[in-house]
C-alpha positions in Angstrom: -32.8 62.5 28.8 -32.2 59.2 30.4 -32.6 58.5 34.1 -28.8 58.3 34.7 -28.3 61.8 33.4 -30.8 63.4 35.6 -29.5 65.6 38.4 -30.2 64.8 42.0 -33.6 66.2 43.0 -33.6 69.1 45.4 -36.3 69.0 48.0 -38.8 71.7 47.8 -39.2 74.1 50.6 -41.4 72.6 53.3 -41.0 69.1 51.9 -40.1 66.3 54.4 -36.5 65.1 54.5 -36.1 61.5 54.9 -33.5 59.6 56.8 -31.6 58.8 53.6 -31.4 62.4 52.8 -30.0 63.2 56.3 -27.3 60.6 55.9 -26.3 62.1 52.6 -26.1 65.6 54.1 -23.8 64.6 57.0 -20.5 64.3 55.1 -21.0 67.7 53.6 -21.4 69.3 57.1 -18.4 67.6 58.6 -16.3 68.7 55.8 -17.4 72.3 56.3 -16.6 72.2 60.0 -13.1 70.7 59.4 -12.4 73.3 56.8 -13.5 76.1 59.3 -11.4 74.6 62.0 -8.3 74.3 59.7 -8.8 78.0 58.8 -9.0 78.9 62.5 -5.8 77.0 63.2 -4.1 78.6 60.3 -5.1 82.1 61.6 -3.9 81.2 65.2 -0.6 79.9 63.9 -0.2 83.0 61.8 -1.0 85.2 64.8 1.5 83.3 67.0 4.2 83.5 64.3 3.5 87.2 64.0 3.7 87.7 67.8 6.9 85.7 68.0 8.3 87.7 65.2 7.3 90.9 66.9 8.8 89.7 70.3 12.0 88.8 68.6 12.1 92.2 67.0 11.5 93.9 70.4 14.3 91.8 72.0 16.7 92.6 69.3 15.9 96.3 69.6 16.4 96.1 73.4 19.7 94.3 73.0 20.8 96.9 70.5 19.8 99.7 72.8 21.6 98.1 75.8 24.7 97.6 73.7 24.6 101.2 72.5 24.3 102.4 76.1 27.2 100.2 77.2 29.3 101.6 74.4 28.4 105.1 75.4 29.2 104.5 79.1 32.5 102.8 78.1 33.5 105.8 75.9 32.5 108.2 78.7 34.6 106.3 81.2 37.6 106.1 78.9 37.5 109.8 78.0 36.2 111.5 81.2 37.6 109.2 83.9 40.6 107.2 82.7 41.7 110.0 80.5 41.9 112.4 83.4 44.4 110.1 85.3 48.1 110.6 84.9 49.1 106.9 85.2 52.8 107.6 85.0 52.7 110.0 87.9 50.5 107.6 90.0 52.9 104.8 89.4 55.9 106.9 90.2 54.4 108.0 93.5 53.5 104.4 94.4 57.1 103.3 93.6 58.5 105.8 96.0 56.3 104.5 98.8 57.6 100.9 98.3 61.3 101.8 98.7 63.2 100.0 101.5 64.6 103.2 102.9 65.9 104.3 106.3 62.8 106.4 106.8 60.6 103.4 106.1 62.4 101.1 108.6 62.5 103.8 111.3 58.8 104.7 111.1 57.9 101.0 111.1 59.9 100.4 114.2 58.4 103.5 116.0 54.9 102.5 114.9 55.4 98.9 116.2 56.7 100.1 119.6 53.8 102.5 120.1 51.3 99.9 119.0 52.5 97.2 121.4 52.6 99.6 124.3 49.1 100.8 123.5 47.9 97.2 123.4 49.5 96.4 126.8 48.0 99.5 128.3 44.6 98.9 126.6 44.7 102.4 125.3 42.8 102.9 122.0 44.2 106.4 121.5 47.8 105.1 121.6 46.9 102.3 119.2 45.4 104.8 116.8 48.6 106.8 116.9 50.5 103.8 115.9 48.2 103.2 113.0 48.8 106.8 111.7 52.6 106.3 111.8 52.7 102.9 110.1 54.2 103.1 106.5 53.1 99.5 105.6 50.2 100.7 103.4 52.8 101.9 100.8 54.3 98.5 99.8 50.9 96.7 100.2 49.3 99.1 97.6 52.5 98.7 95.5 51.8 95.0 95.4 48.4 95.6 93.9 49.5 98.2 91.3 52.6 96.1 90.3 50.4 93.1 89.8 47.9 95.1 87.7 50.5 96.4 85.2 52.6 93.2 85.3 55.8 94.9 86.6 57.6 92.0 88.3 60.6 94.0 89.5 58.2 96.4 91.3 56.3 93.4 92.6 59.5 91.9 94.1 60.6 95.3 95.6 57.2 95.8 97.3 57.2 92.2 98.6 60.7 92.6 100.0 59.9 95.9 101.7 56.7 94.5 103.2 58.4 91.3 104.4 61.3 93.2 106.0 59.0 95.7 107.7 56.6 93.1 109.0 59.4 90.9 110.4 61.0 94.0 112.0 57.7 94.9 113.7 57.0 91.4 115.0 60.5 90.9 116.4 60.6 94.4 118.0 57.2 93.9 119.7 58.3 90.4 120.9 61.5 91.9 122.3 59.5 94.6 124.2 56.9 92.1 125.6 59.3 89.3 126.5 61.0 91.0 129.5 57.9 93.0 130.4 56.2 92.0 133.7 52.8 92.9 132.1 51.8 90.2 129.7 48.1 90.2 130.3 45.8 89.7 127.3 44.0 93.1 127.3 40.7 93.8 125.5 42.6 95.6 122.7 44.7 92.4 122.2 41.8 90.0 122.4 39.9 92.1 119.8 42.5 91.2 117.2 42.7 87.5 117.7 39.4 86.4 116.1 39.0 87.9 112.7 35.8 87.3 110.8 34.0 88.2 107.6 33.3 91.7 108.8 37.0 92.4 109.1 37.4 91.4 105.4 34.7 93.8 104.4 36.3 96.6 106.5 39.6 96.0 104.7 37.8 95.9 101.3 35.9 99.2 101.7 38.9 100.9 103.2 41.1 99.6 100.3 38.6 100.9 97.8 38.7 104.3 99.4 42.5 104.2 99.6 43.1 103.1 96.0 40.7 105.7 94.7 42.4 108.4 96.7 45.8 107.4 95.4 44.7 107.2 91.8 42.7 110.5 91.8 45.4 112.4 93.8 43.4 112.8 97.0 45.8 111.2 99.4 44.5 113.0 102.5 42.0 110.2 102.7 44.8 107.7 103.4 44.8 108.8 107.1 41.3 107.5 107.6 42.2 104.4 105.6 45.2 103.7 107.8 42.9 103.9 110.9 40.2 101.7 109.4 42.5 98.9 108.2 44.8 98.8 111.3 47.8 97.1 109.8 50.3 97.6 112.6 48.2 96.5 115.7 47.7 92.9 114.4 51.5 92.7 113.8 52.1 93.9 117.3 49.7 91.2 118.6 51.6 88.6 116.6 54.8 89.8 118.4 52.9 89.5 121.7 51.8 86.0 121.0 55.4 85.1 120.0 56.9 86.5 123.2 54.3 84.8 125.4 54.3 81.5 123.5 50.5 81.9 123.0 49.9 80.3 119.6 46.1 81.0 119.7 46.8 84.8 119.9 49.7 84.4 117.4 47.7 82.6 114.7 44.5 84.7 115.1 46.4 88.0 114.8 48.5 86.7 111.9 45.3 85.7 110.1 43.9 89.2 110.6 47.0 90.8 109.2 47.1 88.5 106.2 43.4 89.2 105.6 44.0 92.9 105.6 47.2 92.6 103.5 45.7 90.5 100.7 42.4 92.4 100.6 44.1 95.7 100.3 46.6 94.5 97.7 44.0 92.7 95.5 41.5 95.6 95.8 44.3 98.0 94.6 44.9 95.6 91.7 41.1 95.7 90.8 40.9 99.5 91.0 44.0 99.8 88.8 42.5 97.6 86.2 39.2 99.5 86.5 41.0 102.8 85.8 42.8 101.3 82.7 46.4 101.1 83.9 48.3 99.6 81.0 49.6 96.0 81.3 51.9 94.0 79.2 50.1 90.8 79.9 48.3 88.7 77.3 44.5 88.0 77.5 45.2 84.5 78.8 47.5 85.9 81.5 44.9 88.5 82.4 42.2 85.8 82.8 44.6 83.8 85.0 45.1 86.9 87.1 41.4 87.5 87.5 40.8 83.9 88.5 43.6 84.1 91.0 42.2 87.2 92.6 38.7 85.6 92.9 40.2 82.4 94.3 42.1 84.3 97.0 39.0 86.3 98.1 37.0 83.0 98.3 39.8 81.3 100.3 39.8 84.2 102.8 36.0 84.5 103.0 35.3 80.8 103.8 37.2 80.6 107.2 36.3 84.2 108.1 32.6 83.4 107.4 32.9 80.3 109.6 34.4 82.4 112.4 31.6 85.0 112.1 29.1 82.2 112.3 30.7 80.9 115.4 30.7 84.3 117.0 27.0 84.8 116.1 26.3 81.3 117.6 28.1 82.2 120.8 26.2 85.5 121.1 22.9 83.7 120.6 23.9 81.0 123.1 24.5 83.6 125.8 21.0 85.0 125.3 19.5 81.5 125.3 21.3 80.6 128.6 20.1 83.8 130.3 16.5 83.3 129.1 16.5 79.7 130.2 17.7 80.5 133.7 15.2 83.4 134.1 12.3 81.3 133.0 12.8 78.9 136.0 12.6 81.6 138.6 9.9 84.1 139.4 10.4 87.7 140.1 12.1 89.4 141.9 14.8 86.8 141.3 17.8 88.3 139.6 20.7 86.7 137.7 24.0 88.1 138.8 26.7 86.6 136.5 26.8 84.1 133.7 30.1 82.5 132.4 30.2 80.1 129.4 33.3 78.1 128.4 32.7 77.6 124.7 36.0 75.8 124.2 35.0 73.0 126.6 33.1 69.8 125.5 30.6 69.4 127.0 29.7 73.1 127.2 30.4 74.4 130.8 28.0 77.1 132.1 28.1 78.7 135.5 25.7 81.3 136.9 24.7 83.0 140.2 21.1 83.6 141.0 19.6 85.8 143.7 16.2 84.4 144.5 13.8 84.6 147.5 12.9 80.9 147.0 15.6 78.2 146.5 14.7 75.6 143.9 16.7 72.4 144.3 15.8 70.9 140.9 16.4 74.1 138.9 19.9 73.2 137.9 18.9 69.9 136.3 15.8 71.4 134.6 17.8 74.3 133.1 20.6 72.0 131.9 18.0 69.8 130.0 16.4 72.8 128.5 19.7 74.2 127.4 20.7 70.9 125.8 17.4 70.9 123.8 17.9 74.5 122.6 21.6 74.5 122.0 22.0 71.0 120.6 25.0 70.3 122.8 25.6 68.6 126.1 25.7 71.1 128.9 27.2 71.0 132.4 25.5 73.7 134.5 26.7 75.0 137.8 24.0 77.2 139.3 24.6 79.0 142.6 21.4 80.1 144.3 21.6 82.7 147.0 18.4 83.3 149.0 17.4 87.0 149.3 14.6 89.0 150.8 11.8 90.4 148.8 10.8 93.9 148.1 13.0 96.7 149.3 15.2 94.3 151.3 16.1 92.4 148.1 17.1 95.7 146.4 19.2 96.7 149.3 20.8 93.3 149.5 21.6 93.3 145.8 23.0 96.8 146.1 25.1 95.8 149.0 26.3 92.7 147.1 27.2 94.9 144.1 29.1 97.4 146.3 31.0 94.6 148.0 31.9 93.1 144.7 33.1 96.4 143.4 35.2 97.0 146.6 36.7 93.5 146.3 37.5 94.1 142.6 39.1 97.4 143.4 41.1 95.9 146.3 42.3 93.0 144.0 43.3 95.6 141.4 45.4 97.5 144.0 47.1 94.4 145.2 47.9 93.4 141.6 49.3 96.9 140.9 51.4 96.7 144.1 52.8 93.3 143.1 53.6 94.6 139.6 55.4 97.7 141.0 57.4 95.6 143.4 58.4 93.1 140.7 59.5 95.9 138.4 61.6 97.5 141.2 63.1 94.2 142.3 63.7 92.9 138.8 61.9 89.6 139.4 58.7 88.0 138.1 55.4 88.8 139.9 55.3 85.3 141.2 58.3 86.0 143.4 56.4 88.8 145.2 54.9 87.6 148.5 51.5 89.1 149.3 49.8 88.7 152.7 46.3 90.1 152.2 45.2 89.6 155.7 48.1 91.3 157.3 48.5 93.7 154.4 52.1 92.9 154.0 54.1 92.7 150.7 57.7 91.4 150.5 60.1 90.8 147.7 63.8 90.0 147.4 65.5 92.2 144.8 68.1 91.1 142.3 71.5 92.7 142.2 71.7 95.7 139.9 75.2 96.5 138.7 76.6 99.6 140.3 73.4 100.2 142.4 74.2 101.1 146.1 71.9 100.1 149.0 70.4 103.7 148.9 68.8 102.9 145.6 66.8 99.9 146.9 65.7 101.9 150.0 64.5 104.7 147.8 62.5 102.3 145.6 60.9 100.8 148.7 60.0 104.2 150.1 58.3 105.3 146.9 56.2 102.2 146.5 55.3 102.2 150.2 54.1 105.8 149.9 51.5 104.7 147.3 50.0 102.1 149.7 50.1 103.7 153.2 47.9 100.9 154.7 50.4 98.2 153.7 53.8 97.2 155.1 56.1 97.0 152.1 59.5 95.4 152.4 62.1 95.2 149.6 65.0 93.0 150.7 68.2 94.3 149.0 71.0 92.0 147.8 74.2 91.7 149.9 76.1 94.9 149.1 78.7 97.2 150.7 77.5 99.6 153.3 78.3 103.4 152.9 82.1 103.7 153.2 82.2 106.8 155.4 79.9 108.4 157.9 80.4 112.1 157.9 80.6 114.0 161.2 81.2 117.6 162.2 81.3 119.4 165.5 77.5 119.1 166.0 77.4 115.4 165.2 76.6 113.5 162.0 76.4 115.7 158.9 73.4 115.5 156.5 75.3 113.0 154.5 76.2 111.2 157.6 72.5 111.0 158.8 71.5 109.7 155.3 74.2 107.0 155.5 73.1 106.0 159.0 69.5 105.7 157.8 70.6 103.5 154.9 72.7 101.3 157.2 69.8 100.9 159.7 67.4 100.0 156.9 69.7 97.5 155.3 70.6 95.8 158.6 66.9 95.4 159.4 66.0 94.0 156.0 68.9 91.5 156.0 68.9 90.8 159.8 72.6 91.4 160.2 74.8 93.4 162.5 77.4 96.0 161.7 80.9 96.9 162.9 81.9 100.6 163.5 85.6 101.5 163.3 87.2 104.9 163.8 87.0 107.8 166.2 85.5 106.5 169.5 83.3 109.5 170.1 81.8 109.4 166.6 81.5 105.6 166.9 79.5 105.9 170.2 77.1 108.5 168.7 76.5 106.4 165.6 76.2 103.2 167.6 73.5 104.8 169.8 71.5 106.0 166.8 71.7 102.6 165.1 70.7 100.7 168.3 67.6 102.9 168.6 66.6 101.4 165.2 67.1 97.8 166.5 70.5 97.3 164.8 73.1 95.1 166.5 76.4 97.2 166.6 80.0 96.2 167.4 82.7 98.8 168.1 86.4 98.6 167.2 89.1 101.0 168.2 90.6 102.9 165.4 91.6 106.3 164.1 90.4 108.6 161.4 86.9 109.0 159.9 84.2 106.6 161.1 83.8 103.6 158.8 81.2 100.8 158.8 81.1 97.2 157.6 79.0 94.2 158.0 79.5 92.0 161.0 80.5 88.4 160.3 77.5 86.1 159.9 77.1 83.5 162.6 
């Protein structure tokens, strides 16, 4: 065998391997490592592919299970819930509530009258009574159900009933407030002039309960819903704002009413859809409806959320102001009152501080601290009153509080007296003259058709009896004196004495004299009685019953 045909020699065990042999062995080892690595990669990819396949199978199984569960729930809802609702009966009852009937108008008017009186009196119980009487919930719910089933005739009927009832309520409330001498913004009125996002949620949850009760035939719940949503009081406040030309009150209350109205109507629409009320709308129209409902909720939520944020900021600002003032004074200093005008720019803050040590620079320091914390320019008016320490400070503070309470009670009595006099005289409160120092109240009454002078004297007497420490004078208009003064053998009769009393009172209030004509003996007796009352009397000869008239003015 030739040399070229010989196989490569294999080294014997223990033989030395030369460098050349090592070089020849390297390619073979690298190839083995590459092959092993490729095998490992293949196994890893195969494992990953298997895992992905297994994960996909699990996801598919989960989706299938979820879809099956949804189908089961949907079938249960359709059979056990929607199937138990008599939609025709529900719709028929809701249609009846939307009718523009005599009962609907009468109950709306009575509810509005009670609501505005409760607001003026600041009586929550009266306001709640108005809520229970209000029939406005019927047409508002009708709007939602009519929108859900696409009944445009019903929708127009509900809208017409709601519009007529709302306008009637606003105008009636305005007519009651406009001539009223009490036009103060009470706490009940103020509470309905700044609606916020919480009011929207109250209307939402109340509407959910109301719509459920109407659909499921549990309409006794509507009483609580009527109280929670409070549809009539905001309308009454709208009428109050219209009568007093207060557009802040008018717009705030109107926004609250619109918020309640739209939230209830759209929630009723959503509940009707949820309970499968049949509709003649196409899929495209249904999608447009849903988009419209969502857009309205968002449009309402944005300004209400802003108002809620503003209220929260004001509440936090009040806490910051009090803390900043307390930090600059050591105990036993006490803050007495803090008032903040949030509508002003810069922010105006006033406070009273009882402190044993007066700090001249406290006002500037506190104003700078408030500007840093609130991020707004602040004008602070801080009144510091020096007090004693220890028990003396407590006694002084108690005395101050007692005096403040007495002053507030006295001011309230004076205001009540002025109100009663203005009502009796038929004039505005500004026409009543009040002298606090001399405790004297005077008002000149307007002429009441057919009212004799005795009526004005009776009004003055009744008002004066409520304030025995005051001198109350109601000046009557120029009117005829009693025509005849009755006499008998013993002197003036009971009617005659009453007539003389009215004559003396009217002559004193109007500062005029009187003329007596008739029997001379009767005239002398009457003249003596009137002169004892300080009345200037003139006598004229005559015959017959004693008559009286005004003396000519000088």
